[in-house]
N, C-alpha and C positions, 0 to 999 in steps of 0.2 A: 504493500500500499504506500503510495507515494503521494504527500501532502506539499500542496504549493503554498507559497507565504500567503496569498490570500486566504487559504481556509485556516492556516496556523494561528494567528494571532487571536481570530475571535474564539476561539476554542481555548487559547491561552488565558484569554481575558475572562471566559465563562468559568474556567477552573479558578482564578482568581477570587472572582466575586462570590464563588461558591464556598472556597477555604474562609474569605473573609466574613462571610455570613455565619458560617457553620463555628467558625472561632468566637464570634461576639457571641453567640447564642449560648455556646458553652461556658463562657468566662461571665456571662451575666449571671447565671444560675449559681455560681460559687459565692459562698456567704463571703463579707467582706473579711472577717477574722482569717480564711483562707488564703488570701490571694497572695501573701506573700510569701508563705510557703510553697505556694503553687509555682509562683514565679521564679524562685531560687531552686527549685527542683526542676526545672526546665532548661536550667543553665546547660546542660549537655546538647540541645540544639544549636545554641552559639558556636559550640565547637564544629559542628556540620558544616555551618555557616562558614566557618573559616577555613574549612577544608575545603569546600565547593568554591571560595574565593581564590585559594593557592592553585587549585586547579584551573581556573579562568585566567590567572595570572600568569601560570607557566605556559599556559597554550597559546597567550596571547602574541599575534605577529607585528602589531602596530604600537607605536608608543601612546596612544590613545586607548587600546586596549590593555595595555600594561598600566598605565597611569589608573584606570577605574579597576582594575585587578588588584593593585596596589591599597587603593581607597578601602576596597572591598574588604581586604585581609585586614588592615589597620582598623575600620570600625566595626568588624567583626569581632576582631581580637577585644577592642575596646570595651564591647558591649558584654563578652564573657567575663573579661576581669573585672568589670563594674558589678555583675549579677553575683560573682562568688563575693566580692567585699560585702555587698548587700546582704549575703546569706551569713559571712561570719558576725556581722554587725544583729542581726536578728538572733543567732545562735547566741550571742554573748548574753541577751537580754535575760536568758532563760538560767544562767550562771547564779549560783548563789553570791551574796556579798562578800564572803571570806574568798571566794576562788577568783573573784574578781581583782582583788587587791594582790594576789600573787604574781 
């Protein structure tokens, strides 16, 4: 099956819109007290984003593609690191006062 570009972008747009709607509906039903643990538990997804950005960077043949790939790696890594920092701060809230002073 060979799809030309005129048929590929509407399908990609449809999949994106479906994923966005499904994600919104799932997250909207999560109680607010569980948002932080849910988001910190999904940090592994950002690792997959970094791997995908690395793949795009290493396979880029133009300077523009390399720049976009580098930006993707940079932003994905920053997002993953920030997620783990937020998780560490969240977990620190559950330590006892004696353990925090050590």
